[in-house]
N, C-alpha and C positions, 0 to 999 in steps of 0.2 A: 362294585359300588353303583347305585342307581344314577342315571343321568339327571342332571339339573343344569340350569343356566350357568352355575359356577364351574361346570365341567369343561368350559370352552374359553379359549383365549386367542387373542390376535397376535400372530407371530410371523416371522420371516420364513417363507417356505418356497420351494421350487414350484414352478407351474407344472400342470399336467402335460404330458406329451400329447401331440395331435398328429394326425395322419392324413395330410393333404395328398391328393392325386390318386386315391384308391380307385380301382376299377369297379364299375357297377357289377352286381351279381344278378344274373338272369334267373328267372323262375323256370325250373325244369318242367318238361312235359308231364312227368309223373306227379309233380306238385299240382299242376292244373287238373290232372285226372283225380287226385285226391279231393281237390276243392269241388269238382263237379259231383263226385260221389257223395260228399258231405251234404251238399245242397239237395240232391235228390233224396237222400235219406231223411232230411228234415221235411221235405215236401211230403214224403210218405207218412211221416209221423203226424202231420197235420191233415192228412187225407186230401191233399190238393191234387186236382187233375192237371192244373197249369199254374205256373208262377210267372208273373209279369214284372220285370225289373226295370224301373225308370232310371234315366240318367240325364244329366246335363253337366256342364263343365265343373260346377261347384259341388255337384252331388253325384259323382260317377263311380264311387268306390265299390258299390255292390255289383254294378255292371262290369267294371274292370276286373273284379275278382275272378270272373270266368272268361271274359273276352280278351283281357290283356290291354285294352285301350279304353279311353273315354271319348265321348263324341265332341270333344273340344268346344266349339262355339255353337253347337246345335243341341237338340234333344235326341233321345234314342230310347228304344225299348228292346229288352231281351225277353222273348217269349219262350219259356222253358216248359216242355210238357213232361209228364211223369215217366214216359218211356225214354227220356233223355234227349229227344229231338229238340233242337234249338232253332229259333228264327230271330234274326235281327231286323228291327224296323228302324230304318235310317233315313236321314235327310240327304239333301243333294251332295254335300261335300264330305260325307262320311261313307258313302257307298263303296268307295275304293278301299276302305279299311276292312270290309267284311271278309275279304280273302285272307286277312291276316289274323282273324279271330283265333284265340288259343283253344277254343272248343269248336268242333265242326258245327257250322250253322248255315242255314239258308238265309236269304235276305229278301226283304220286300222294301219298296221305296215309299217313303212318306214325306213329300215335300213340305207338308205343314210344319215339320220339325226344322226347316231350314231358316236362314236369316231373312229379315223382312224384305219383301219385294223380289225375292229370287223366283226363278221360274217354277210354276205349278204345273208341271207336265204330266198330268194324269186326269182321266175322266172318272176315276173312282172317288168315292167318299172315303173318309178315314175309317168309318165303320167297315167298309168293304175291304180296305187294305188289311185291317186287323183280322177279318175273317180269313183272308188269304194266308195269314200267319198262323191259322189253326184255331182261332177263337170262334166257337160256335155253340155247341151243346153241352159244355162242361157244367158240372154241378157245383164244384167248389174251386174257386180261383183266388190265388193270393196275389196281392199287389205289394211290391217292395219299393218304397221310395227311399228315403234316407233317414227319416226321423223315427226313433223308437219312442212312442208315446207311453207315458207311465202315470197318467193322471189317476187319482183316486175317485174322481167324480165323473168320468167319461167311460164309454165303452171303447177302449183303445183299439180294439180290432176293427172298429167301423170308422176310424179316422184315417183319411188318405191325404198324403202330402204330394200329390202330383197335379199338374195343370188340369183345370176343369174340362177343357175341350178334349183332352185325352181320356179323362175318366168317363165323361159322357159317351164318348165313342166306344169305350170298352163295354160299358153297360148296354149300349145299343147292339153291339156285335154279339153279346152273350145272351141277352134276353132276361126276362123278369124272374125266371126260376133259378138263376145262378146266384149262389151265395158268394159275395165278394168280401174278402178278409184282408186286413193289413197284415202282411207277412214279412215285414222288415226284420222281425225277430229271427227269422231263419238265418240271417247274416250276422246280426249284431246283438242279439240278446246276451247279456253277460252271464246268463245261466247256461245257454246251449248254442249260441250263435256260431255258425261255421267259421267266421272270421276272427273269433276271439282267441283261438289257439293256433299257434304256428309250428311248423316243422323246422328242421335245421336249415333247409334251403331258404325258407321264408325269413328266418331270423337273419341269415347272412344277407339276404336281399334288403331287409330293412335297416340293418346296421350301417349300410352305406349312407343312408340319409341321416341317421343319428350322428355318425362320425362327421359327415359333411357340415351339418348345422353347428355342432359343438366346435369343430375346428375353425369355422368361419367366425363364430362368436368370440372365441379366444383371440383371434387375430384382431377383430374389431375392438375388443376391450383394451388390448395393448396399444391401440392407436388413439384412444380417447385422450384429448388434450384441449385445454382452453383455447378458444379461437378457431378450432375446426368446426365445420358445419355438420348438421345431422346427415346431409347427403354424403359427405366424405366418409363418414363412419358406415352408413348404410351400404355404400358401394362395396365395402369389404365383406358384406354378408351375402352378396350374390356369388354363388359358387357353382362351378361346372356347368353353367347354363341350365340348371335344373329348375323345375317349376316349384315355387313355394306353395305350401298348402295352408298358410295363413298370411295375413298382411304383415310384412316386415316392419319392425319397429326400431327406430333409432331416434329417440325423443329426449330432448334436453329441456330442463325447466318445467313449466306447466304444460301438460299435454292437452291436445284437442283445441288449441286456440283456433278461432275461425272455423271450428268443426273439422279441422284437418286431421286425417288419420295417418298421413304418409310423411316420410322424412322430408324436411324442408331446408331452406337456406339459413335457418336460425343457427347462430353461432353458440357453441358451448361456452358457458361461463363458469369460472371457478365458484364452487358452492352450489351449483345446480344439482337438482335431482336428475337422474339419467336412467332411462329404460331402454333395453335392447332385447329384441326377440327375432329369431329366425327359425324356420321350420321347413323340413322336406319330408317326403314320405319316409316314415319310420322313426322320426325323431324331431323334437323341438328343443331348442336351448333358449332360455330366457334369463336375463339378469336385470336387477334394479339396485341402485346404490347412489352414492354421492360423488360428485366430481371435486374431490379434495385429496390432499395428502394425509390429513389426519383430522381428528375431531376439532382441534383448535381453529380450523379454517371454516367451520360451520357457524351459522348464526347461533347466538347464545341459547335460544329456546329449543334448539334441536341437537345440542352438543352431546346429549345423552342418548343419541340414536343407537349407538352400539348396544347399550344395556336395555333400552326400551323396545327396540324393534329387531335389530340384526341378530343378537345372540339368542333371544327367545325363539325367533324363527329358525335359526340354525339348529337349535336344540330339537325343534319339531322335525326338521328334515333328517337329522342324524337318527332320531328315534325311529322314524319311518324306515330308513334304510336298514337299520340293525334289527328291526322286528319282522320285516316282510320276508316271506318264504312261501313255497308251495304248501297248500293246505290251510293257510290262514284264512279266516272268514272275513268278508268285507267289513262287517261292523267292528271287528277288532281293530282294524286300521283307523276307522273313523273315531272310535272311542279313544284310541291312543292319542290322536291329535287333539281331540277335545280335552283330554287330561293335561297335556303338556302345553297347549296353546289355546286356551279357552276361547270359544267363538265370541262370547259376550264381551271379551276384552280386546280381542285382536280382529274381530269383524270379518273373518273369512266366511264365505257362504257357499262355495261350490264344493264338489266332491274332492276330498284331499287325496287325489290320485285317480287316474283313469287309464283306459286302454287306448293304444294308438295302433295305426296300421297305415294305409294310404292316407287316411285322414289324421289330423292332429288330435281330434277327439272322436274316438269310435263309440264308446259307451263307458260306463263305470260300474264295476262290481262293489265299489266302496261307498256305502251310505249307511245311515242309521238303521239298525236292526237287520242289515243284509246278512243272510246266511250263505251267500255265494262263496264257494271255496276258490281261492286263487289257485290257478292251475298251471302246470308245466306247459310252457309255450306261450304264455301271456306276455305281452309287451306293455309296460306300464310307464306312465309319465308322472313324475313327482309334481303335484300341482296344489300347493298350499299358498294362498295369497293373503298375507296379513295386511291390515290397514289400521294405522294409528293416526288420528287427525293431526295435521300439521307436519307430519314426518314423511320422508320418502318411503317407498315400499322396500321390501327385500325380496329377492327372487333368485333361486338357482334351480329352475325347472330343467330336468334332463330325463333321459330314458334308460330304463333297465329291462332286461328279460328275466323271466323265471324259468328255470330248467331243472328237471330232476336228473338223477344220475344217468339214466339212459339217454336223455336228450343231450346232456353235456358231453357224453362220450361220442355221440354222433357228430356234434359240432367239432369236437377236437379231431376226430378222424377225417371228416369230410372237408373241413375248412381250417387247416392248421394256422394260416396267417391270422384269421379272425380269432381263433382261440388264443393265440399269442397276444393279440391286442386286448382281449378281455382279461387275460391274466395280468397284463401290465397295468391295466386300470385298477384291478382289485389290489394289486401290490401297492400302487400309489395311495389308494384309500387307506390301506392298513398301515403302511410304513411312514407315510408323510402326514396324512390327515388323522390317523389313529382311529379310523372308522372300521368296524369289524362286521363284514357282511356274512350272512348265512351262505353256505356253499351253493344254494339254489340261485343266488342273485348274480346276474351277469351284467355288468355295466356296458351299455352300448354307446353312450355318450362319453366323450373324453373328460368332460368337466363335472361329472357326477360328484357332488359333495364339496365343490370348490367355490367358496364365497369370499370375494374381495369387497369389503364395504367401502373402501376408499379407492376410487378408480384412478387417481393420479399416482398412487403408490402401487406399482406393479409387483412388488416383492412380498407383500404381506397378505395373509388370509387367516380365516378362523380355523382352528384345529381343536380336536378333542384332547384334553390334557389329563384325564383322570383314569386312563386304562392302558 
């Protein structure tokens, strides 16, 4: 029977299991070697003599992919030559991290990358420092910032998202004959980017964050009560002392009052809209619903929220989960969501699904007319954001991995506890929520498919009822 909104009902269900206290999974040396080789191969395919990778705290994923660290509160460059030689260009307080780089690398000091008014202990210019990193007579040099430009009206290879003072110093060090190209696609192109496909070790590494986010989110959801403050709920989202890769949300009522983005002292009121989001490397979990026990506690004009917003949205999410698999084209997912949740009516406007890694949003293979094949090893976040005027939103964003039979066997063999968690999540989806995933789909978040529209009722959720 085809899915339709009538295929779903609200009923009493057990909550999904969560797994607090899991150990982090370190990336193996051979994984770093694979990453290094993939980047060098991409450089060769673009005929680059050198690749310059920019990083700061917010945009350090491409740099960290090879070095294992971000420059925290400074800026940094990784200069990677086609022969594999690497040079780190670091500010004052990251020089000590060079010795810990996951790929062998020389280091040069660039105090311009340090915090304001720190010592500038050098007589060199930045141009001279960059030349000491090996920038001199190259003919083709790639610059990787963090943004993958995809404009139809620009030359995307000539757009650069790094600070002007660094870009000008690079130009000066190289000379007028060097062709500079935006090479961020080496890392994050959804067609061929090195970071878009993960091995078993990387999936285990990122599942830690997906589990962490979804476990914390479920704890926070269970704590939502009238009279508590946003801060009290948000405190439950801080987990294991790990760095969030998006701003944490615990927002009741109307969001962004006084331009505030962060959890405040505002008290939760019965009948409020409520939004909750937390994300760590490898996974985000987001929820949006009402602070009520049932529809009768809503204002009269939104008492049909379940039929107008929540169930149509859930229909779209379940359709997404049951359709996705290795080999599906990006436009097929986009077209599916347009069919079941028309944009003109539900006003979603971003890609209905995207890739994740160290960043919450790496890139997306899902867009109109996208011929990109979803590949084994991709990590995807469900990201469909409906908007109906006057109503609260609905959100159950979580993370899955795609894995073919070979990769599934590797995960099961190398990481038995992880495989057991994945199988438990699949079993919950099938036996409790009645959602049937393709065998390629591995839930990394504990709360995949779990939607509670009434946050004061901890016992009920939407389930599929027709299969």
